[in-house]
N, C-alpha and C positions, 0 to 999 in steps of 0.2 A: 504494500500500500504506500502511495506517495505522500509527501507532506502537503499541507494546505497550500492554496495558491497565494503566494506571498504578495504579489502586486495588489490583489483584491483586498487582502488583510491590511496592507499598508494604507491604501486609499480609505478604507472603512475606518481605520483607527484615526487618521487625520480628521475625517469628518466628525467623528464622535468627540474627540478632544477639542477640535475647533468649534463645534457646536456649544460645548460647555463655556468656552471663552466668550463667544458671541452673546450667549444668553446671560452670562454674568454681567455684562455691560447693559444689555437691553432691559433687564429686569430690575436693575439697581434702584431706579427712581421709585417705581411702584412698590418695591419691597420695603424701601425706607419709609415711604409715606404710609403704608398699610400696617407694617409690622415693626417699624423702628429698627430694622436690621437690613443693611444693604445686601446681605447674602441669603436672605430667607428662601427665595425661589430657586436660586442656583444650588443651594444646599439640598433642597428637596429633590431637585432634578438629579443631582449626583447620587444622593442616597437611595431614592426609590427607582428612578428611571435607570440610572447607571448600575445600581446594586442588583435590582431584580433583573435588569437587562443582561448583566454579566452572567447571572445564573442561567437565564434562558439561552444565552449565547452558547455556553458550554453544554447545555442539554442538547441544543441543536447540532452542536459539533460532535457529540459522542453517541447520541441515539442513532441506531441504524435508520437510514432513510426509508427503508421498507416499512418501518413502524408508522410513518405518516400516511402511507398508502392504506394500511390496514384500518386506521382510525378515521379515515377521511369522512365517512358518513356520520358517525357519532360526533365528530368534531364540528361538522357543519350544523348538525342539530343543536349542539351546545351553543354555537354562535347565534342561531336564530332564537333559542330560548332566552339567552341573556338579553338580546335586543327586545324581545317581547316583555321582559321583566321591567323595562324602563317605564312601562305604562301602568305598573302596579302602584297604587298610592303608597307613598312613603319610601319607595325604593328609587324611583327615578328623580334625578336632580335637574332642574331647569335653570338655564343660564342664557341670557341674551335671547330669550324666546325659543330656545331649542332644548329638548330633553335628550341629552346624549350621555349623561353620566349616571352610573348605577352605584348606589350606596348599599352595601351588604355588611352590616357590622362595622368592623374597622376598615374594611376595604372600600375604596372608591376608584372606579375605573371607567374608561370610555369603551362602551361595548362595540362600537363600529370598528375599532382597531382589531379586536378579536375576531369579529365577523369577517373582516377583510382578509385576515390571514387564513381563517377556516375556509373561506370561499375559494381562495387560490389553491389550497391543498385539495379540496373536494373537486374543483374543476380540473386540476391536473390528473387526478385519478379517473374522473369521468371521461375526459378526452382520450386518455390512454385506452379505455375500453371501447371507444368509438373511433379509434384512429383509422380504421379501414373504410369507414363510410361517412366521414365528416362532410363530404360533398353532397350527401343526400339530404333532401328537404324534410321529409317526414320523420325519419328515424334519428336524425342528428340535430338539424337546425331548429326545428320546432321545440324539441326538449331543451335545447340550449336557451332559447328565448324564454321558455317557462321558468327555467332555473334563475335567469337574470331577473325576471319579473317578480318572483317570490322575494328575492333579496331586496329589490327596489322598493317594494311595499314597506318593509321594515325601516328603511332609511328615509323614505319620503315622510313617514309618519313622525319622525323625530323633530324637525326635518334635518337631514344632513345631505344636501344635494351635492356638495363638494366631494365627499367621500364616495357617494354613489357614482359620480362622474369618473373618479379615479378607478373604481372597481369595474365599471362598464367598459372603459377604454382598455384596461388591462385584460379583461376577459375576451374582448374582441380581438386584440393582438394575439392572445393565446390560441383562440379558435382558428384564426387564419394562419398562424404559425404551424398548426397541426394539419392544415390541408383544406380549409374552407374555400369556397368559390367566390369569385368577384360578384356574381349576382346576389349571393347571400350577403355580402358586405353592403351593397347598395340597398338591399331590403332592410338591413339592420339600421343603416343611416336614416332611411325614411321613417322607420319606427321611432328612432331616437328624436327626430324632429317633431313628430306627432306628440310624443310623450312630453317634450319640452313645451309645446304649445298648450297642452292640457295643464301642466304644472303652473304655467304663467296665468292661465285662466282661474285656477283654483286659488293661487296666492299672487295677486298683482304686484306685490313688492319685488318679485323676481324680475318683472319688466323694468323696474327702476334701475336694477343693476345693468341690464342691457342698455338702457338709455344713457346711463353714466359712462358705460364703456364706449359707446359710440360718440358721446359728447361729454368729455370730462369737465367742461366748463358749466354743465347743467347743475344748478343748485349747489355751488361750491361750499356753502355753509350748512347744507343739509345732506341730501342723498349723496352728493359727490364729495363730501368732506374728507373721507378716508383716503380716496385715491388722490385728491389734490394735496393732502398733507404728505402722502407717500412721494409724490412728484417733487415736493419741496425738499424732502429728506434726501432723495436720490440725487437731485440736482445740486444740493449743497455739498455733497461729497466730492464732486469734481473728479479728478483722476486719482489722487492719492488719499482722499478722505480727510476728515477732521481729527483722526487719531482715535485710539481706543478710549472709550468713555466720553468722547467729545460730542456725541449726538445732542442736538438741541430739541429735535422733534419728540424724543422720548419723554420730555418734560411736559406731560399732560396735553400735548398737541396731537400726536399720532395715536389713533385708537389701536388697541391690542398690540403694543410695541414688543411684547414678548411672545405674542401668538402669531396670527397669520400676517402681521405687518413687520415681522422681525427682519426680513430681508431688506426693507427700506432703512431700518436703523443700521444694519450692517453696511449697506452701501454708503450711508452718510459718514460712517466712521472710517471705512476702509476704501471708499471711492470706487471708481470704475475698475481699477486694478484688482482690488479685493473681490468685487462682485464677479468679475470675469474668472478669477481663480476658483471661486466657489462653484461656478457653473462648469468649469473644466473638470473639477473633481467629481461632480455628479456624472458628467459625460464619461469620464474614465471609469467610474464605478459601473455604469451601464455597459460600457464596452467589455470590461473584464468579466462581468456577470454573464453576458451573452456568449463570451468566449468559453466560459465554463459550461454553460447550458448546451452549446453546440457539440461539446465533446463528452457530455454526460453518458454513462454506459447504458442506461435504460431509458425507455420512452417516458416513463413517469418522472424520472429525474430531470430529463430535458424540459418537460412541461413545467415542473415545479420550479426549476431555476429561472426559466424565462418569466414565469408568472410573478415570482417574488421580486426579482430585480426590476422588472418593468413597473410593478406596483409602487415601489419606493421612488424610482426616478421620475415617473410620470407625475406623481404627487408633487415632487420637488419642482418640476418645471411648470406645473400648473400654478403653484403658489408663487413662484418668482415671476412668472408671466403676468399673473393677475395683479400683483402689487406694483408691477412696472407699467401697467396699462395696456399690455398686449393681449390680455384675456379679461373677461368679466370677473369681478371679485367673487370668491367662492367661500372663504372662511376656513379653508383647510390649513393645517399646520405645515411648516417646512420641516421635512424629516431631518433628524439629528440636531436641529437647531431650536425650533420652537419649544416652549415650555409644555410639558405633558409627559408624565412618566409612562402611561400606557403606550403611547406612540413610540417612544424610544425603546421600551422593553420589547415590543413586538417586532420592531425593526431589527433589533439585535438578535432576536430569535431567528429571523429570516436570514441574517448574515451568517449565523452559525450553521444553518442548514446548507446554505450555498457553499460554504467552505468545507463542510462535510462531504458534499458531492464532489468538490474539487480534488479531494484526496483519492478519488477513484478514477481519475482520468489520466 
């Protein structure tokens, strides 16, 4: 058995450590204001996200990959049950109009992150079983649509449309990586457009995000406030940035500076050079992950690697694209960087599994 893929491990380590450094600066103001401690949020991220994440990382690295295939169905059911528990009074925690966090005793976590991981594992197993007829409409494509629709219902009810988008894009890539046809892709694209239209009709505030995306000057003190403050932060960074801790926008100007807006804070402090470096690191992680996936010894491992790495990097590029005005705002965190122990822990589990697979190529 070979050693783990060192380039992938090195890139992932840089992103994890770099994420802690970025979060330490981005969260300092809110941490001091709320808890009279500059290090409250970064300490929790290192302790819970990093600590639990490290444990899950080694589990992913040591547990035989075949184990994930065996538990794919119960894991998926667990993810759906946890998502359903959000709507049990007293268990689901609502913040910012969305119910995404589950409180069970001393535990508090974001169920969509677990569901996203479970969905990728299940889909990899399901696609392996259908690999000979993925081009067929009735036996493969229709069941694929049904699977995605079931997951979509749970995320729409929260609502968590950003995570839904990440999962649907990742699932689509995985399906066509396995051998789906172009006609199926265009059918899926049409269905996605229809679903988006319905979602906008049900909740008109989603149309506001599209309006602001098309015209950022629309209502700059209201609906367009976040994106305009993000533009100010990114523009203020120039080429080399204001330096670590030098962001002005994190001082109660930029909403969610340690959440989905953290890339704007990073760009303000480290400039175009730093932002480009972060983007290159995510691209390098994607390239090396696909390299491992292409050489994985089994079909399931190929699907699993491609699914996990695309899920991480697509989310990263959607986050950075949205906060830069290249995509509509979504509210999803930046992997490795944004505050959130569940996100970091599940990401580290995914990294451990990919490195486990790399030992077998």
